[in-house]
N, C-alpha and C positions, 0 to 999 in steps of 0.2 A: 504493500500500500504506500502511496506517496507520503512523504514525511510532512508533518505540519509544523515542525520545529523551525526556528530561525537558523539553526545550524545545518550544515550539509555534510554528508558522508564523504570519505575519500573517493569512493566510486563516482559520486556525482561531481566532485571537484575535477578528477581526471577526465571524466566524460566531457565536461564543459571546456577544459583546456584543449582537449583533442579536437573538439568541434570548431573552436575558434582558430586553431592552427590550420585546419583544413579549409575553413572559410577564407582565411587570409591568403592562402595559396590559390584560391579559386579565381581571384582577380587576374593572376598571372596566366592561369590556364585559359580563362576567357579571352585574354588578349592574344594568346597563341592560336586558339581555335578560330578566332575571327580574322586571322590573316588570310584564310582561304574560304571560310564558311560565313554566311550572313548571320547576324545576331539572333534573329528569330529561329533560324534553323538549328543553331547551336543549342538554344534553350530547349527546343522540342526534342532534339537528339538526347540531351542529358536526361530529360524527363522520361524518355522512352527506355533508355538503358536502365534507369532505376526501377521503372515499372515492370520490366521483364524480370528483374530479380525479385521484386515483391510478389509478382504473379506466381513464381515458384514457391514462395513461402505463404501464399494466401490461406491455404487450409490450416496451417499452424497458427495463423493469427485469428482464426475463428470466422473468417468471411465478413459479411456485412453485419457487424455486431452493434452498431450505433442505434440508439433509440430515435424515434421520430423527432423528439424535441432537440436532439443534438445535431441533426443533420444540417440545420441552418447555420450553426456555429462552425461545424466542420467546413461547410462550403465557404463561409466568410473567411475562415483562417486560410484556406487554400487560395481564395481570391486575392487576399492580401499578399500572401507569399506561398507559392512561387509566382502566381500569375502576374499581378501588377508589379511586384517587386522586380522580377526579371525583365519585364518590358522596359522599365526605367533604367535598371542597372546596365542591361546590355547596350542600350543606346548611350548611356553615360560613358561607357568605356570606348565608344567610337570617337568621343570628343575630348577626353581627358586622360591623364596618365593613371595607370593602375595604382601607383603610390598615393596620388592625391585622392582617388576614390576610396582607398583604404583608410586614409586619415579621417575622412568624413564619417566613416562608420563609428568613430569615437563619440559622435553625438548621440548614438542610440540609447545608451543607458540613461542619460539625462532626459531625453525625449520620452522614454518609457515612464520615468518618474512623473513627468508633467501629465502624461495621459492617464496614469493611475490616479492622480489628483482630480482630474476632470471627470473620469468615468467611474472610478471606484471610490471616490470621495476620500482618498488618502491625503494626509496632510502634506502640503508642499512648503518646504522651508524657504526662507529668503535666500539662504546660501545656495540652495539648489537653483533657484531662479537666476541668481547672479552668475553662477557657473555656466548656466545655459547661455546667457547673453554673451559671456566671455568666449565660450566655445564657438558660438555662431560668428562672432567677430573674427576669431581665428580662421575659420573657414573662408570668410569673406576676403581676408588678407591673402590667404593662400591662393584663392581663385584669381584675384585681380593682379597678383604679381607673377602669375604663371605666364610662360612664354609659349606662343604658338609654335608647334612643331608638327612634322608629319604624323607622329603618333598621338598628338594631342592638339588638333587644329582649333578647337574652341573650348578651352578649359573652363571658362565661366559657365557656359551652358552645360557642359558635362558634369561639373560639380553640383550645379542646381538639380540636375536629373538624379544624381546620386543621393542628394538630400531628400528628394521626393520618395526615392526607394526606401530610405530610412523611415519615412512616415508610414509606409506600407508595412515595414518590419515591426513597428510598434504594435500595429493591429494584430499581427501574427503572434507576437510574444504574449500579449494580454489574453487573447483568445485561447492560445495553447495552454496557458496556465489554468484557465477555467475548465478546459476539456480534460486535462491530465489527471484530474481527480477521479474520473470515471473510465478513462481509456488508456491502454498501454501505449507507450511512446512509439513502438514499432507500427502500431495500427494508425496512429495519427500521421506518421511519416509516409506510410503507404498511401493514405488518402490524399496527402499533398501531391505525391508523385502522379497518381492516376488522374486526378483533376487537372493538374498542370499539363500532363500530356494531352488530354482532351482539349484544353484551352488553347494550346499552342499548335494543335494539329493543322489548322489552316495554313501554317507556314509551309507545309508540303506543297501547297498550291500557289501561294502568293510570293514566297521567297525564292530567289534564284538559287539553283544548285551550282556548286563550284565546278569550274571547268577542269580543274585538277585538284587532287587531294593527296597530300604527302603524309608521312607517318606522324609527324609532330602534332598537327591539328587533330588527327584521329585519336591519338593517345590522350590528348588534352580533353576531348569530349568524353572518352571512356572514364577518365579520372573524374570529370565533373559529375558524371552519372553515378559512378560507384563510390568514389571517395568523398564527394561533397553532398550530392543529393541523397544517397543511400546511407552512408556511414555518418557524415557530419550532422545531418538533420536528426538521425536516430539518436546519436550521442547527446545532442542539445535537448531534444524532447525528453530524453531520460533525465538529464540534469535538471530541466525545468520542473519535472514531476517530483523531484526530491530536494528542491531548494526554492526559497522565495524568488519571485519574478525579478525583483530589483537586484538581488545578488547574482542571479543567472545572467541578467543583462549586463552586469558590470564586467563579465569576462570578455565582452565584445571589445574592450579596450586593448586586448592582445592583437586584434586584427591589423590595425595600422602598423604595428611593429613588425609583424610577420610579412605584411605586404611590402613595406619599404625595403626590408632586407632582401626579399626574393626578387623584387622588381629591379633592384640594383644589380644583383648577381645574374639573373636570367634574362632580363630585358634591357639591361644597361641604361636604365632610366636615372636621371639626375634631377635634383630639386635646386631651385635658385635660393639664395639666402633669404629672400622674402618669403618663399614658400616654407622653408624650415622654421622661420619665425612664426608664420601663421599656424603651422602644424603644432609647434610647441605651445602656442597660446591656446589652441583647441584642447590639447591634452591637459594643460593646467586648469582650464575651465571645467573639464570633465572631472579631474581629481578633486577640485573644490566642491563640486556637486556631490560626488560619491563618498566624500569623507563621512564616516559614521557620526550620527548625532549622539549627544550625551544620553538621551533617552529614546529608545526605539519602541514604537508601539507595535503590538502584534498585528500581523496582516489580517485583513478582513477576508473571510472565506465565503464563497457563494454556494 
């Protein structure tokens, strides 16, 4: 049964760390895949790969086990992520660097806290709000100081689209926490994959197929389907089911670190001094918001 404690087990801790490391590397894999494959086709392919794996495990997961009242929430969760999330993120990565997009994910924990205050009536401290404003300012600095390059032709637009993707991720996290009380993490991840594959299936008709396909993009798509969609979402849903949503969201802060390191090594991306300043400002804002309060109230359960 999911834990109701504010503490998390070591299993949940390592699951969340593993998920965020895989997610951090997904920006790199997306960039590699999109060298030869259109963004929508990449997303459909990764959903299809994961869905095939889940199809083989379907009987073990108990089939369609959700009650009628839960289906609307499962559909909403999948609509937020992967559906809308990957539309915005795949387009974002055509306009901005993987490292910049990874840094913007640092906003997610703070945005989750704001959403919890709005929709779950949880208390939002002034420090959290100040940290959010500082983090947003950092993203703005990072965006406007970015230089147009062939790999990042419109960084301001790309970073804005990544921010919208983070808004979709907030809806996913809060809804997943609600559903994790009654459903196994693997089941929720499978539902996301199947619904995502159906949502992106029109890409087979409207998206252009690559004229040539080399091994690198193929391996990147397989990694996105197995390593990210199947394993990472499964690990994260497991962690969310056994930790408070705010603590689980805080692990997202690992993503920009992983992405910046891998983008430097694998994509040879570099950041300008202004972008480093903006990224550091964003992380300081997130750290300010995530700092534990002196008195922590118990999370509300629905």
